[in-house]
C-alpha positions as CSV (number, residue, x, y, z in Angstrom):
1,M,-0.5,13.8,82.3
2,L,-1.1,10.2,81.7
3,Q,-4.7,10.4,83.0
4,T,-5.3,13.4,80.7
5,S,-3.9,11.6,77.7
6,I,-6.1,8.6,78.4
7,W,-9.2,10.7,78.5
8,E,-8.2,12.3,75.2
9,F,-7.6,9.0,73.5
10,T,-10.6,7.1,74.8
11,P,-13.4,8.3,72.4
12,L,-11.5,7.3,69.3
13,L,-10.2,4.1,70.8
14,L,-13.7,3.1,71.9
15,R,-15.0,3.9,68.4
16,G,-12.4,1.5,67.0
17,A,-13.2,-1.1,69.7
18,L,-16.8,-1.1,68.4
19,I,-15.6,-2.0,64.9
20,T,-13.3,-4.7,66.4
21,I,-16.3,-6.2,68.3
22,E,-18.4,-6.1,65.1
23,V,-15.7,-7.9,63.1
24,T,-15.1,-10.4,65.8
25,L,-18.7,-11.4,66.3
26,A,-19.5,-11.6,62.6
27,A,-16.3,-13.5,61.8
28,T,-17.0,-15.9,64.7
29,V,-20.3,-16.8,63.2
30,A,-18.7,-17.3,59.8
31,A,-15.8,-19.4,61.4
32,V,-18.3,-21.6,63.3
33,L,-20.3,-22.3,60.1
34,C,-17.1,-23.0,58.1
35,A,-15.8,-25.2,60.9
36,F,-18.9,-27.4,61.1
37,L,-19.4,-27.6,57.3
38,S,-15.8,-28.6,56.6
39,G,-15.8,-30.8,59.7
40,F,-18.8,-32.7,58.3
41,L,-17.3,-32.8,54.9
42,R,-14.1,-34.4,56.2
43,L,-16.2,-37.1,58.0
44,S,-18.2,-37.9,54.9
45,K,-18.2,-41.3,53.3
46,S,-17.8,-39.6,49.9
47,R,-14.1,-39.3,48.9
48,F,-14.9,-36.3,46.8
49,L,-16.6,-34.4,49.7
50,R,-13.7,-35.4,52.0
51,L,-11.3,-34.0,49.4
52,I,-13.2,-30.7,49.3
53,G,-13.0,-30.3,53.0
54,T,-9.4,-31.3,53.2
55,V,-8.3,-28.8,50.4
56,Y,-10.2,-26.0,52.2
57,V,-8.6,-26.7,55.5
58,E,-5.0,-27.1,54.2
59,V,-5.2,-24.0,52.0
60,F,-6.5,-21.7,54.7
61,R,-4.4,-23.2,57.5
62,G,-1.3,-23.2,55.3
63,T,-1.4,-19.6,54.2
64,S,-1.1,-16.3,56.1
65,L,-4.3,-14.5,57.2
66,L,-2.7,-11.3,56.1
67,V,-2.2,-12.6,52.6
68,Q,-5.8,-13.8,52.6
69,L,-7.0,-10.4,53.6
70,F,-5.0,-8.8,50.8
71,W,-6.2,-11.3,48.3
72,L,-9.9,-10.6,49.1
73,Y,-9.6,-6.9,49.3
74,F,-6.9,-5.9,46.8
75,A,-6.4,-8.9,44.4
76,L,-10.0,-9.9,43.6
77,P,-10.9,-6.5,42.1
78,I,-7.9,-6.7,39.8
79,L,-8.1,-10.3,38.8
80,L,-11.9,-10.9,38.7
81,D,-13.4,-7.4,39.0
82,I,-15.0,-8.5,42.3
83,H,-15.3,-5.5,44.6
84,I,-16.2,-6.1,48.3
85,S,-16.1,-3.7,51.2
86,A,-13.3,-3.8,53.8
87,M,-15.7,-5.1,56.4
88,S,-16.9,-7.9,54.2
89,A,-13.3,-8.8,53.3
90,A,-12.2,-8.9,56.9
91,I,-15.2,-11.0,58.0
92,A,-14.7,-13.5,55.1
93,A,-10.9,-13.8,55.5
94,I,-11.0,-14.2,59.3
95,G,-14.0,-16.5,59.2
96,L,-12.5,-18.8,56.5
97,N,-9.1,-18.8,58.2
98,Y,-10.2,-19.7,61.7
99,G,-13.0,-21.9,60.4
100,A,-10.2,-24.1,58.9
101,Y,-8.7,-24.5,62.4
102,G,-12.1,-25.1,63.9
103,S,-12.7,-27.9,61.4
104,E,-10.3,-30.1,63.2
105,V,-12.0,-29.3,66.5
106,V,-15.4,-30.4,65.1
107,R,-14.0,-33.5,63.4
108,S,-12.0,-34.7,66.4
109,S,-14.8,-34.1,68.9
110,I,-17.3,-36.0,66.8
111,V,-14.9,-38.9,66.3
112,S,-14.3,-39.0,70.1
113,V,-18.0,-39.9,70.8
114,P,-18.0,-43.6,71.7
115,K,-19.0,-45.9,68.8
116,G,-21.6,-47.5,71.1
117,Q,-23.6,-44.3,70.9
118,Y,-23.8,-44.6,67.1
119,E,-24.7,-48.2,67.3
120,A,-27.5,-47.5,69.8
121,A,-28.9,-44.7,67.7
122,T,-28.8,-47.0,64.6
123,A,-30.6,-49.7,66.6
124,L,-33.3,-47.2,67.3
125,N,-33.7,-46.7,63.6
126,M,-32.5,-43.1,63.6
127,N,-31.4,-41.8,60.2
128,P,-27.9,-40.2,60.0
129,W,-29.1,-36.6,60.4
130,L,-31.3,-37.4,63.4
131,R,-28.5,-39.5,64.9
132,M,-26.1,-36.6,64.6
133,R,-28.6,-34.0,65.9
134,R,-30.0,-35.9,68.8
135,V,-27.2,-38.2,69.9
136,V,-23.7,-37.2,68.6
137,L,-23.7,-33.4,68.7
138,P,-25.1,-33.1,72.3
139,Q,-22.1,-35.1,73.4
140,A,-19.5,-33.6,71.1
141,L,-20.4,-29.9,71.6
142,P,-19.1,-29.8,75.3
143,L,-15.9,-31.2,74.0
144,M,-15.6,-28.5,71.4
145,L,-16.1,-25.5,73.7
146,P,-12.6,-25.3,75.3
147,S,-10.9,-25.4,71.9
148,F,-13.4,-23.1,70.4
149,G,-12.8,-20.7,73.3
150,N,-9.0,-20.6,72.5
151,L,-9.8,-20.0,68.8
152,Q,-12.1,-17.2,69.7
153,I,-9.4,-15.4,71.6
154,E,-7.0,-16.0,68.7
155,L,-9.6,-14.7,66.3
156,L,-10.0,-11.5,68.3
157,K,-6.3,-10.9,68.2
158,G,-6.3,-11.6,64.5
159,T,-8.7,-8.7,63.9
160,S,-5.7,-6.4,64.6
161,L,-4.6,-7.0,61.0
162,V,-7.7,-5.6,59.4
163,Y,-6.4,-2.0,59.8
164,L,-4.1,-2.9,56.9
165,I,-7.1,-3.0,54.6
166,T,-8.3,0.4,55.8
167,L,-10.8,-0.8,58.4
168,T,-11.0,1.7,61.3
169,D,-10.7,-0.9,64.1
170,L,-9.1,-0.5,67.5
171,T,-5.5,-0.9,66.1
172,Y,-6.2,1.5,63.3
173,Q,-7.3,4.2,65.7
174,G,-4.3,3.6,67.9
175,M,-2.0,4.0,64.9
176,I,-3.7,7.2,63.8
177,L,-3.4,8.7,67.3
178,R,0.3,7.7,67.4
179,S,0.9,9.4,64.1
180,Y,-0.5,12.7,65.5
181,D,1.8,12.6,68.6
182,S,4.4,9.9,68.8
183,S,5.5,11.1,72.2
184,K,2.2,9.6,73.6
185,T,3.1,6.1,72.1
186,P,3.4,4.4,75.6
187,E,0.0,5.7,76.7
188,I,-1.7,4.8,73.4
189,F,-0.3,1.2,73.4
190,A,-1.1,0.8,77.1
191,M,-4.7,1.6,76.2
192,L,-4.7,-0.8,73.3
193,L,-3.4,-3.6,75.6
194,F,-6.0,-2.8,78.2
195,L,-8.9,-2.7,75.7
196,Y,-7.8,-5.9,74.0
197,F,-7.5,-7.6,77.4
198,I,-11.0,-6.5,78.4
199,L,-12.5,-7.8,75.1
200,A,-10.6,-11.1,75.4
201,Y,-11.6,-11.6,79.0
202,S,-15.2,-10.9,78.2
203,F,-15.2,-13.6,75.4
204,T,-13.4,-16.0,77.8
205,W,-16.1,-15.4,80.5
206,V,-18.8,-16.2,77.9
207,I,-17.1,-19.5,76.9
208,R,-16.6,-20.5,80.5
209,F,-20.3,-19.8,81.2
210,L,-21.3,-22.0,78.3
211,E,-18.9,-24.8,79.5
212,R,-20.5,-24.7,83.0
213,R,-24.0,-24.9,81.4
214,S,-22.9,-27.8,79.2
215,A,-21.4,-29.6,82.3
216,K,-24.7,-29.2,84.1
217,G,-26.5,-30.7,81.1
218,R,-24.2,-33.7,81.1
219,A,-24.7,-34.1,84.9
């Protein structure tokens, strides 16, 4: 009976998994961009720019992702008459939220590069942008990968909230199937666990591959 149930559930769950993957990949890109931008802002010599970066990080780390999703999807249309799709709201909220956490990864990794590297690049008459691109980031990026890998898995799990704003992701499809036949709840949630594990393991494998490549580059 279990095998039959699994085959019955699989098409809808796989359809939801595709939405989950789409949200995860797009939100990851947004989170990385936000992490680097806010990380650089927090390292700026300008007090105003540091303040902007700090406010962004503290606001999005200090509030719930669920509340942020509701604000973007439900509150903005009411308050500012700004209407965005559920997919856009999900990508924006998740990207901004995990980008705030990634900001500290970027900042701490750049700060951990030995000061002698900065001094050597300055002695070679490199401007700040060239120094960052050619000297600092190649050394800081390998340090960021393990922490970014952990955030990637957390981001994937965070996508399970997007069904609350009507996005038909993996969790949404599981809840719909459960509402049709609650007696199959164990099978449905077993499939959800299995599919989330497969997705998480796949992203983990990619991060580990990148870590091995970066280790070879350092060698």
